[in-house]
C-alpha positions as CSV (number, residue, x, y, z in Angstrom):
1,X,36.4,21.8,-17.8
2,X,37.1,18.8,-15.6
3,X,34.9,15.7,-15.5
4,X,34.1,16.4,-11.8
5,X,32.3,19.6,-12.7
6,X,29.7,17.6,-14.8
7,X,28.8,15.3,-12.0
8,X,25.9,16.0,-9.7
9,X,26.7,16.9,-6.1
10,X,26.6,14.0,-3.7
11,X,24.1,14.3,-0.9
12,X,23.9,12.0,2.1
13,X,21.1,9.4,1.8
14,X,18.1,9.8,4.0
15,X,17.9,7.2,6.6
16,X,15.1,4.7,6.0
17,X,12.2,4.7,8.4
18,X,12.0,1.1,9.4
19,X,8.4,1.4,10.6
20,X,7.3,2.3,7.1
21,X,8.9,-0.8,5.6
22,X,7.2,-2.9,8.3
23,X,3.8,-1.4,7.8
24,X,4.1,-1.6,4.0
25,X,5.1,-5.3,4.3
26,X,2.2,-6.0,6.6
27,X,-0.2,-4.3,4.2
28,X,1.2,-6.3,1.3
29,X,0.2,-9.5,3.2
30,X,-3.4,-8.4,3.7
31,X,-3.7,-7.2,0.1
32,X,-2.6,-10.6,-1.2
33,X,-5.1,-12.5,1.0
34,X,-7.9,-10.2,-0.3
35,X,-6.8,-10.6,-3.9
36,X,-6.2,-14.3,-4.3
37,X,-9.6,-15.1,-5.7
38,X,-9.9,-11.9,-7.7
39,X,-6.5,-12.5,-9.4
40,X,-7.7,-16.0,-10.2
41,X,-10.3,-14.5,-12.4
42,X,-13.3,-14.6,-10.1
43,X,-16.0,-12.2,-11.0
44,X,-15.6,-9.0,-8.8
45,X,-19.3,-9.0,-8.0
46,X,-19.0,-12.5,-6.6
47,X,-16.1,-11.6,-4.4
48,X,-17.9,-8.5,-3.0
49,X,-21.1,-10.5,-2.3
50,X,-19.5,-13.5,-0.7
51,X,-16.9,-11.5,1.2
52,X,-19.6,-9.3,2.7
53,X,-21.3,-12.0,4.7
54,X,-23.8,-14.8,4.2
55,X,-22.8,-18.4,3.9
56,X,-19.4,-18.2,2.2
57,X,-16.6,-19.6,4.4
58,X,-14.5,-16.5,3.5
59,X,-17.1,-14.1,4.9
60,X,-14.8,-13.2,7.8
61,X,-12.6,-11.4,5.3
62,X,-15.3,-8.8,5.0
63,X,-14.6,-7.8,8.6
64,X,-10.8,-8.3,8.9
65,X,-9.4,-8.0,5.4
66,X,-11.6,-6.5,2.7
67,X,-11.0,-2.7,2.3
68,X,-8.7,-2.8,5.3
69,X,-5.3,-2.9,3.7
70,X,-5.5,-0.8,0.5
71,X,-6.0,2.4,2.6
72,X,-2.7,1.6,4.3
73,X,-0.9,1.1,1.0
74,X,-2.5,4.3,-0.5
75,X,-1.6,6.3,2.6
76,X,2.0,5.0,2.4
77,X,2.2,6.0,-1.3
78,X,1.5,9.6,-0.4
79,X,4.1,9.4,2.3
80,X,6.7,7.9,-0.1
81,X,5.9,10.6,-2.7
82,X,6.6,13.4,-0.3
83,X,9.8,11.8,1.0
84,X,10.9,11.4,-2.6
85,X,10.1,15.1,-3.2
86,X,12.3,16.0,-0.2
87,X,15.1,13.9,-1.6
88,X,14.8,15.3,-5.1
89,X,14.8,18.9,-3.8
90,X,18.2,18.2,-2.3
91,X,19.6,16.7,-5.4
92,X,18.3,18.5,-8.4
93,X,17.0,22.0,-9.3
94,X,14.0,20.4,-11.0
95,X,12.6,17.9,-8.5
96,X,9.1,17.8,-10.0
97,X,10.5,16.5,-13.3
98,X,12.0,13.6,-11.3
99,X,8.6,12.9,-9.7
100,X,6.9,13.1,-13.1
101,X,9.2,10.5,-14.5
102,X,8.6,8.3,-11.5
103,X,4.8,8.4,-12.0
104,X,5.1,7.8,-15.7
105,X,7.3,4.8,-15.1
106,X,4.7,3.5,-12.6
107,X,2.0,4.0,-15.2
108,X,3.9,1.9,-17.7
109,X,4.3,-0.9,-15.2
110,X,0.7,-0.7,-14.2
111,X,-0.6,-0.8,-17.8
112,X,1.6,-3.8,-18.5
113,X,0.4,-5.6,-15.4
114,X,-3.2,-4.8,-16.2
115,X,-3.3,-5.9,-19.9
116,X,-0.9,-8.8,-19.6
117,X,-1.9,-10.3,-16.2
118,X,-4.7,-8.9,-14.2
119,X,-7.4,-6.3,-14.9
120,X,-7.6,-5.5,-11.2
121,X,-4.2,-3.7,-11.2
122,X,-3.9,-0.8,-8.7
123,X,-0.6,0.7,-10.0
124,X,-2.3,2.3,-13.0
125,X,-4.8,4.0,-10.7
126,X,-2.0,5.1,-8.4
127,X,0.0,6.6,-11.3
128,X,-3.0,8.5,-12.7
129,X,-4.1,9.8,-9.3
130,X,-0.5,10.8,-8.6
131,X,-0.3,12.8,-11.8
132,X,-3.7,14.4,-11.3
133,X,-3.6,15.0,-7.5
134,X,-0.3,14.4,-5.9
135,X,2.0,16.2,-8.3
136,X,0.0,19.4,-8.5
137,X,-0.3,19.3,-4.6
138,X,3.4,19.9,-4.3
139,X,2.8,23.6,-5.2
140,X,0.3,24.0,-2.4
141,X,0.9,24.9,1.2
142,X,0.8,21.9,3.5
143,X,-2.2,23.3,5.3
144,X,-4.2,23.4,2.1
145,X,-3.1,19.8,1.3
146,X,-4.3,18.7,4.7
147,X,-7.7,20.4,4.2
148,X,-8.0,18.8,0.7
149,X,-7.2,15.4,2.2
150,X,-10.1,15.8,4.6
151,X,-12.5,16.9,1.9
152,X,-11.5,14.1,-0.5
153,X,-11.9,11.5,2.3
154,X,-15.3,12.7,3.5
155,X,-16.9,13.4,0.1
156,X,-16.8,9.7,-1.1
157,X,-18.3,8.6,2.2
158,X,-21.1,11.1,2.0
159,X,-21.8,10.0,-1.6
160,X,-21.8,6.4,-0.7
161,X,-18.6,5.3,-2.4
162,X,-15.7,3.2,-1.2
163,X,-12.5,1.8,-2.7
164,X,-10.8,3.8,-5.5
165,X,-12.6,7.1,-4.8
166,X,-10.8,7.2,-1.4
167,X,-7.4,7.0,-3.0
168,X,-6.8,10.8,-3.7
169,X,-7.7,11.7,-0.1
170,X,-5.4,8.9,1.3
171,X,-2.6,10.1,-0.9
172,X,-2.9,13.7,0.3
173,X,-3.2,12.6,3.9
174,X,0.1,10.7,3.7
175,X,1.7,13.6,1.9
176,X,0.4,16.2,4.5
177,X,1.5,14.2,7.5
178,X,5.0,13.8,5.9
179,X,5.2,17.6,5.3
180,X,4.2,18.3,8.9
181,X,7.0,16.0,10.1
182,X,4.7,13.5,11.7
183,X,6.1,10.6,9.7
184,X,9.7,11.4,10.8
185,X,8.6,11.0,14.4
186,X,6.4,7.9,14.3
187,X,8.9,5.7,16.0
188,X,9.7,8.0,18.9
189,X,6.9,7.0,21.2
190,X,4.3,4.3,21.6
191,X,1.9,6.5,23.6
192,X,0.5,8.5,20.6
193,X,-0.2,5.4,18.5
194,X,-1.7,3.6,21.4
195,X,-4.1,6.4,22.2
196,X,-5.0,7.0,18.5
197,X,-5.4,3.2,17.9
198,X,-7.9,3.1,20.8
199,X,-9.9,5.9,19.4
200,X,-9.9,4.2,16.0
201,X,-11.1,0.9,17.5
202,X,-13.9,2.4,19.5
203,X,-15.1,4.5,16.6
204,X,-14.9,1.5,14.2
205,X,-17.2,-0.6,16.4
206,X,-20.5,1.0,15.2
207,X,-19.4,0.8,11.6
208,X,-18.6,-2.9,12.0
209,X,-22.0,-3.4,13.6
210,X,-23.7,-1.8,10.6
211,X,-21.6,-3.8,8.2
212,X,-22.6,-7.0,9.9
213,X,-26.3,-6.0,10.0
214,X,-26.4,-5.4,6.2
215,X,-24.1,-8.3,5.3
216,X,-25.3,-9.9,2.1
217,X,-26.6,-6.7,0.7
218,X,-23.5,-5.2,-1.1
219,X,-25.6,-2.7,-3.0
220,X,-27.2,-1.2,0.0
221,X,-26.0,2.3,0.8
222,X,-25.6,1.6,4.5
223,X,-23.4,-1.4,3.7
224,X,-21.2,0.5,1.3
225,X,-20.7,3.4,3.7
226,X,-20.1,1.2,6.7
227,X,-17.6,-0.9,4.7
228,X,-15.6,2.2,3.7
229,X,-15.7,3.8,7.2
230,X,-14.8,0.5,9.0
231,X,-12.1,-0.1,6.4
232,X,-10.4,3.3,7.1
233,X,-10.7,3.0,10.8
234,X,-9.5,-0.6,11.0
235,X,-6.6,0.3,8.7
236,X,-5.7,2.9,11.3
237,X,-6.0,0.4,14.1
238,X,-3.7,-2.0,12.3
239,X,-1.1,0.7,11.7
240,X,-1.2,1.9,15.3
241,X,-0.9,-1.6,16.7
242,X,2.2,-2.2,14.6
243,X,3.7,1.0,15.7
244,X,3.1,0.1,19.4
245,X,4.5,-3.4,18.9
246,X,7.6,-2.0,17.3
247,X,8.4,-0.4,20.6
248,X,8.4,-3.8,22.3
249,X,10.6,-6.9,22.3
250,X,8.7,-8.1,19.2
251,X,10.4,-5.4,17.1
252,X,13.2,-7.7,15.7
253,X,10.7,-10.3,14.7
254,X,8.4,-7.8,13.0
255,X,11.3,-6.2,11.2
256,X,12.7,-9.6,10.1
257,X,9.3,-10.7,8.7
258,X,7.7,-7.6,7.2
259,X,10.5,-5.2,6.4
260,X,12.0,-7.2,3.5
261,X,8.5,-7.6,2.0
262,X,8.0,-3.8,2.4
263,X,11.3,-2.9,0.9
264,X,10.5,-5.0,-2.2
265,X,6.8,-4.2,-2.3
266,X,6.6,-3.5,-6.0
267,X,8.5,-6.7,-7.0
268,X,6.5,-8.8,-4.6
269,X,3.1,-7.3,-5.6
270,X,3.7,-8.0,-9.3
271,X,5.3,-11.4,-8.8
272,X,2.4,-12.5,-6.6
273,X,0.0,-12.1,-9.5
274,X,2.0,-14.5,-11.6
275,X,2.3,-17.0,-8.9
276,X,-1.5,-16.9,-8.1
277,X,-2.3,-17.4,-11.7
278,X,0.0,-20.4,-11.9
279,X,-1.4,-21.8,-8.7
280,X,-4.9,-21.5,-10.1
281,X,-3.9,-23.6,-13.1
282,X,-2.3,-26.2,-10.9
283,X,-5.2,-26.4,-8.5
284,X,-7.8,-26.4,-11.2
285,X,-11.5,-26.0,-10.8
286,X,-13.3,-22.7,-10.2
287,X,-11.7,-20.3,-7.8
288,X,-15.2,-19.3,-6.7
289,X,-15.3,-22.7,-4.9
290,X,-12.0,-22.3,-3.1
291,X,-12.4,-22.7,0.6
292,X,-10.7,-20.6,3.3
293,X,-7.9,-23.0,3.8
294,X,-7.1,-23.0,0.0
295,X,-7.0,-19.2,-0.1
296,X,-4.9,-18.9,3.0
297,X,-2.5,-21.7,1.9
298,X,-1.9,-20.0,-1.4
299,X,-1.3,-16.6,0.2
300,X,0.9,-18.1,3.0
301,X,3.0,-20.0,0.6
302,X,3.6,-17.0,-1.6
303,X,4.3,-14.7,1.3
304,X,6.7,-17.1,3.0
305,X,8.7,-17.6,-0.2
306,X,8.7,-13.8,-0.8
307,X,9.8,-13.1,2.7
308,X,12.8,-15.5,2.5
309,X,13.8,-14.5,-1.0
310,X,13.5,-10.8,-0.2
311,X,15.7,-11.1,2.8
312,X,18.3,-13.1,0.9
313,X,18.2,-10.6,-2.0
314,X,18.6,-7.6,0.2
315,X,21.7,-9.0,1.9
316,X,23.6,-8.3,-1.3
317,X,21.5,-5.8,-3.1
318,X,20.3,-2.3,-2.2
319,X,16.7,-2.8,-3.4
320,X,14.5,-5.2,-5.3
321,X,14.9,-5.7,-9.0
322,X,11.8,-3.8,-10.1
323,X,12.5,-1.1,-7.4
324,X,15.9,-0.7,-9.0
325,X,14.4,-0.3,-12.5
326,X,11.9,2.2,-11.1
327,X,14.7,4.2,-9.5
328,X,16.6,4.1,-12.8
329,X,13.6,5.5,-14.7
330,X,13.0,8.1,-11.9
331,X,16.5,9.6,-11.9
332,X,17.3,8.8,-15.5
333,X,20.6,7.2,-14.7
334,X,21.5,3.7,-13.5
335,X,21.9,3.5,-9.7
336,X,24.1,0.9,-8.1
337,X,22.3,-2.4,-7.4
338,X,24.8,-4.5,-5.4
339,X,25.8,-3.4,-1.9
340,X,29.5,-3.7,-2.8
341,X,29.2,-1.5,-5.8
């Protein structure tokens, strides 16, 4: 039998959805700003309390940053999972085995990140929730997935939870919208995002008011619920605003700044942890005393460097180094890295 018969069929690559890269890169920026002090080994209780309100100069983060960007990242993970499933279904008769390897590889990366660098790692949670929720959902009709997404988003809010408990619902929401074809159409018009963003903004106003009213009381049920609701709605506002701006003359700027960060999100997320820890050693003192300018300077310096380096790297390479390793583990064969391969 000839060698050609042993090789997998070649399928045309799916075109990248630029808006997803831009939104992912934007979310990565917000996540880093929120995580600078936690990564620098500040007690999580201190971060929650000072970021909620009160006299901390970083209190504004409770309204604009905290709990606002992880929903975007979680939603996009569900989107990416379903897009990968579509790609795997075209390339192999056992697409779920491919997804299983992808999640297990992510779990290994997350555990290494957690135990070697930072206990606040989110990749481990994503991998576990992906194995427990996303992978089984691929056998369900998309209508059932959409219904489950609604239930898993509302239930934590009713129970007075935020943060990680919302991840399964966000995963399934991203997966459902992808399977309904919404994600494939997100760049076609600015009217839908503009209308939806307005609804999100108006709805978020009461939740923000409650959050401000109970600022400084992070254990209060009203604060917890308002923080979660406002976070979800403000995340929606941010995404819709970006989608509208991508239909304007600002598109080249947004793509140049955020798309490289988004295309190398895994590499940038993990490398940022190392840089923040090094910065903490160089600055010295207790990270709990860092003022707003220090936090923003650290985040801005890291993101600026990552934006430049990501852009330069992607000129000659198809994807980031860790993204490449992740793809290798996913497909169980080494993919080309350089563009001229």
